[in-house]
N, C-alpha and C positions, 0 to 999 in steps of 0.2 A: 784466260791466263795459261801460260805454258808451264814447262817444268824448269826447275832450277838444276843446273849442271854443277855438280861438285866433283872435283877430281881427287884422287887419293890412292891408297893401297889397301889391299885385302889381307887380313890376318887370321890365322887359326891356331897357332902355337899357344897352348894353355887354355884353349877355349874348347867349346862343344858345339861346332857348327852343325846344321842339318840342311835339308834340301831347300829351304826357303828362308834361311837367316844366316847372317855372317858378320863378323866384325870389320869395320871399315874406318881407316884413319884418313881424314880430310888433310890435304896439303895446307889449306888455309882454314884453320878452326872457326874463323869468323863467319865462314859461309853457312854454318849451321843456323845462324841467325836469319837467313833468308827464308827458312821454313817456319819462322815464328815459334820455335820450340823453346819455351822458357824453362822447362825442367828436364832438358836433355841429359841422359846419363852417360857422361864421358869418363872413362876410367883413367887411371894413372898413366897409361900408355897413349892416351888421347884417342882411344878406340871407341867407336859407337857401334851398338848392334843395330844393323838395318835389316828390314824385313821386305822381301820381295813382294810387290803388290800384285793383286788380282790372281794369285794362285795359292794353293795350299797343298803341301806334301803330307804324307801320312805321319802321324805322330810318333815321335821316338821316345818321348817321356812326358806324359801328361799327368799332372797332379790331381787326382780325383779323391773323393771322400774315403774311398776304401784303400787308398795307396796309390802309388805311381802305376801307370798303365801305358801301353803302347799299342800300335798297329803293327801288322807284319813287318818284321825288321828287314827282311831281304829287300822289300820295296823302299824302305826308309834309307837303307844303305845305298841303293842305286841312285836315289835322288841326290844324297850327299856326295857320292863319288862323282856324279856328273858335275855338280856344282864346283868341286875342287878342280876337275880336269878343265872345265870351261875357263876358270880363273888362272889356269897354268900354275896351280899350287902342287908341288911334287915332294916326293920323299917323306910321305906322311906316315908318322908312327902313332898309333892309338894306344891308350892304356889298356890293361887286361880286360876291362868291361866294354871296351869299345865306345866309350862315352866322351872322353876328353883327348885331345891331340897333344902328345908329349914333344914331338919334334916334327918340323916341316920346313920346306923351303917356301916360305910364304912372303908377304910383303910385295906381292905382285901388283902392277899398276892397273888402274881402271877408273871408272867413274860411274856415278849414279845420276839418274834423273828423278827428282822427287819434288813433291809439293805439299805433302801433309804427313801426318802420323797416324799410327794405330792406337788403340786404347791403352796400350802399355808405354806409350811415348816413343816408340821406335819409329824412325823415318820409314815411310812406305815408299818403295822406289822401284825403278827398273834398273837392273845391273848390267854393266857392260865391262868387258875386258878390253885392255889395251888403252889407246890414246884417242883423244877427241881434238878436232881442229879448232873447236870454239873456245873462247876464253873461259877459264875457270870461273865459276859464279854467275855466268850468263844465264839468260832466260831462253829456253829452247822449246821450239814447237816439235813435238814428237809425232812423226808420221808412221804409217804402216810399214813402209820400207825399212826405216830404222829400227822399229820395234822387232822385227824379225831377226835382228842381230843380238837382241837382249837375252840374258840368261833366262828370264821369265818365259819368253816365247819358246825358246828351244827346248827347255826341260818339259814344257807343256806338250810340245809336239812329240816328244819321245815317250809320253805317258808316264812321266815321273811325277806329275802333280795334277790336281783337279783345278779347273777354273773356278774361282770364287770371287765374284764381282761385288763391288760396293758402289754407292752413289758417287758421282763425280768423275767417273771415267769417260772419256770421249767415246761416242758410239763407234766411230771408225776403228778405234783401238780395240774395243770390246769385240767388234766383229772379226778382226784379225786374229785375236786370241782364240775366239770360238772356232775359228777354221782349223787352228792348230789342234785343239782338243777333239774336234770332229774327226780329224785325220787319224789321231792316235786311237780313238775309240773304234773307228772303222776297220783299222788294221789289227785290233787287239794287241796294241803295243803297251809294254810296261804294265802298269797296275790294271789296265783294262782286260788283261787275261783273266783276272780274278774278280774284278769289281762287282759288287752286289748293291751299289747305291739305288738303282732304279728297279732291278729285277727282284730285289728282296733278299735280305740275310736272315737265315734261320738261326736265332740265338737260343738254341737248346743248351748251350754251354758258353761260358765267357771266353773260352779259348778260340772260339770261332772268329770273333771279331778282333782279337789281339794277335793271333798267330796264323790265321788262315785266309780270311777274306777281307779285303779292304772296302771301306765305304767313305763317303765324303767326310772329311775330318770334322767338319762343323757338326754333322749329325753324330759322329763317333764321340765327340766331346760331351755332347748333351747326354747321350746313353751312359757314357762312363760316370757322369755326375749322378745320374738317376739310379743306376745298378749299384754303385757304391761297392764293387768288388765281389758281388755274389757269384759264386761259381755257376749256379744255374739262375740266370737272370729272370726276374718277374717283371713283365712289361705292363702289368695292370696299372692304370692311372698315369702311364707315361705322357699321353697326349694332354691330359689335364694339367700335369705338372709343367709341360712344355709351354702351354698357353700362358701360364703365369711367369715362367723363367724368361721367355723371349716375347717381349711386347713391342719390339721395333718392326715397323712395316717392312715387307718384302714385296718387290715388284716382279711380276711375271712379264718378261720382255715380250713374248709373242703376242699377248693380249693387252699389255699395259695395265693389267689389273693389280690393284694393291691388296695384299693379304698379309697373313702371318705365318710364321715358320710352322706352327703346330698344324695349320690347315693344309700344309704341303707334305705331311708325313702320314702314311697309313700303316696301322698296326692290326694284324690279323693273327691272333694266337701269339706265337713266339717269333713271327716273321714281320719285319719291319722294312719299309722302303720309302724312298723319297718319290713323290708323284711327278716331279718335273726334272728335266736334265739340269744339272748344276749351272750350265752356261745359260740357261733360260731364266735365271733369277738374279736380282739385284738386291743385295742387303743393305741395310741402313747401318753405317758405323756405330 
């Protein structure tokens, strides 16, 4: 099965886009039915929040038990700005907090290639700016050449996002995305200048992971839940908690071994790290 092509326009005015999600207005609203989404959230403007698949940008505002938390904002802003530029959205005016867009020349044309949704009901997709020669609503085979023109690939190549794969992605596409991530890491581009996902982040204070050093957002979110806003994080018991929190299998691509997230994380004192490169993992939705 290929991807469903849905044409439309991208919108940010009155919204809070980030580097991996944006509002999309389908030309033909009926085409959302192609994705089998029974409970799709369409607002009064007919806009749907879509999520870029197979990538994850640093968190701009994550609701944790201790309150809202974020990752280094300069990296989040870089990812968001690239998204806006790629989609040719200009004259953007943010509110004072830099959270919501007050004004913008948006409604720019583009299309998405999608076939499923995330746990929040958002269509997971590859995003493209401009036009497509294929008919709106048609079924498309996405190859590596076309993938390289997507926002997903290009923001990954610039080091604006981490690769975060889930079951169901074609191996050829995963390989192409991995090449982009590897290129960014090798060049220390974008977030890779500061990334501590695999080398280890020393959490002697909460500010380290919110203001200074990025890690894979999936690991960041779990830490944020566990730490619950403590200024001096205590990591005792984190792996035991994670073993209960995340019971869905994870596959290590290089060995085809099935394991769990807690077994892929190492904690030594106040230092925590992921034992595998993010692109070597396939998570279960």
